[in-house]
N, C-alpha and C positions, 0 to 999 in steps of 0.2 A: 139172734144167735142160731147157728145151724145145730141140728141134733148131735152131730159128731163132736162139735165144739163143746156142747153142753155136757156130753158124756165124758169128754176128756177133763173138763173142769171138775165134774163130780168125782172123778177118779182121783185127781190130785187132792181134792179136799178130803176125801176118805183116807188116803194115805197119810196126809198131814195129821188128821184127827187121831188115827190109830197110833201114830208115833208119839204125838203129844200126850195121849192118854197113858201110854206105857211109861214115858219119862216122868210125868207128873206123879203117877202113883208111887214110883220108887222114891222120888225126892220127898214127897209129902210124908211117907212113912218114916224115912230116915230123919228128917228135920223134927217131926213130931216126937219121935222117941228120944232124939238127942236132947230136946228141951223138956223131956219128962211130962209131956201133956197127954192126957187121955183124950179120946174122941169127944167125950162130953165136955171136957174143959175147953178144948179148942173150939167146939161148937159155940159155947157161950162167949168166947172171946172174939170170934170172927163173924157171928151172925149167920153162919151156914149150918143147916141142920146136921145132926149126927148121922142121920141116914144118908144124906148126900155125901158127907165126908167119907163114910164107909164105902159107898159106891165108887167114889173116885180112887180110894186106896186099893180097891179090888179090880180096878181097871174096867168097871162096868158102866162108867158115865164119862162123857166128854165134857170137861168143864168149860164154861164160857169165860170171856174176859172178866166180867164183873165178879164171878164166883172166885176166880183165881186171885183177883185183887183183894177180895175180902179175906181169903185164906192167908195170903202173904202178910196182910196187915195184922191178922190175928197171931201169926207166928213171929211177927216183928222182923221180917227179912225182906230184902229187895225182891221185887216181882220175878226177876230172872233166876232166883235160887230155886224156884219150883220147876224151872225148865232147863236147868244146866245139865250138861253132859261132860263126860270125861274126855280129856284131850291132852295134847302135848304143847309145850311152849314153842313159840315161833311165829311163823306167818300163817294166817288162816284165810283160805279162799272159801267164801260162802256162796256157793252156786245158788241161783234163784230157785231151782227145783228142790233144794234141800233146806230152804228157810222154813221156819215155823210160822204158820198163819193161824191166828185166833179170831173167833167171830163172836159178835154179840148174839144174844138169844134170838133176836129178830133178823139177824144176818144183814142188817143195813150198815153195819160198822165192822171193819176188819182191821187187824193190827198184825203187821209182818215184822218180825225182829230182824234187824240188820247187823247183828253182832253174834259171835259164838258164845254159847252158854257154857263157859268153863271158868272155873275159879271165881273168886269174889269180885264183884263189880259194884262200883258206886255210880257209874254212868251207863245209861242204856240208850239205844238208838232204834227208832221204829219208823216204818212207813205206815201211814194211816189212810184208809179210804172210807169215806162217808157217802153213802148213796143219796140220790136226789130226795130232798125232804126228810132225810134221816136225822135222828136225834140219838145221841149216846150220853147217858147220865152216868157220871163217875163220882163215886163216893170219895170222901177225903182220904188221901194217901197218908203214909207214915209222916209224922211231924218232921218238918224241914225239907220235905221233898219239893223239888222245883221242876217245872217243865219249860222248855224253850221250843216253840212250835213255829214252823214256817209253812205257809200255804203255797203249794207249787202250782196247783190247777184248781179253778173254781173259786168259791167263796165260803167263808166260815163265820158263823156267829158264835162267839165264845162267851159263856156265862161263868164267872168265877165269883162265888158267893153272891153278892148283890150287884156286882159290876158286869156290864155287857159291853163287848167290843166287837166290831165288824172288821173282818180281814178279807182283802182281795188277794189275787195271785201275787206272789213275791213279798207280801207283808209277813212280818213275824211278830211274835209276842212272847214275853217271858213272864211267868207268874208262879206264885206259891200254889202248889197242888195239894196242900194238906187241908184244904177246905173243899166242900162239894163243888163240882164244876160240870158244865155241859158243853158238848160239841154239837152244833146245829148247822145243818146244810139247808139254807133258806131257798135254794134254787132247784131247777129241774135238771141240773147236770151234776155229775159226780165231782166230789171234792177230794183232792189228793194232797196229803200233808206229810211232812217229816217232823219227827219229834225226838228231842234229846231230853232224857229224864235223868235228874241227878238226885242222889240220896245223901243224907248227912252221914257223918261218921259215928253216930250214936251207937252205943253198944247194944247188941241184940238181947 
């Protein structure tokens, strides 16, 4: 990769991170207060330290995918509730440069939301990229959550609980995501996937 290209990529990642940090801090505070949860109470429910939650609410920390999932589970809300923005009803054009991209702490895994974060949602749509040899470990999501995943490019080894399945390009899989699961790229090339996640209608 050329230096100019790398600088452009870093710039986009920085803009995305700053925007996500601002959106998450406001939503986290609002949802936490609406549910009447203290930082200590939420920390005990989601497994994220009080200090980290405080940092996120102050906009001083960029949360990773794993941390956001833990917080969403602790709050008993869909993942997108932490990233939603105000908008109007109608047709939504989501330009590539305006999509939200989240990264794992190791940066081997990225998730790009392909839907507008407005209003309540029970279904979410993501583009996932797993770098060569990368592994992303996902904790159990909210009870009843399901994932429908299709591999567009590359290969994927998916572990759901004790079961392991191998997917090639154009293969798809549907599974309950309320158990621990892992996305593994066993090759030396990038894996591109699309994911549709659906939540149950259980009350928050």
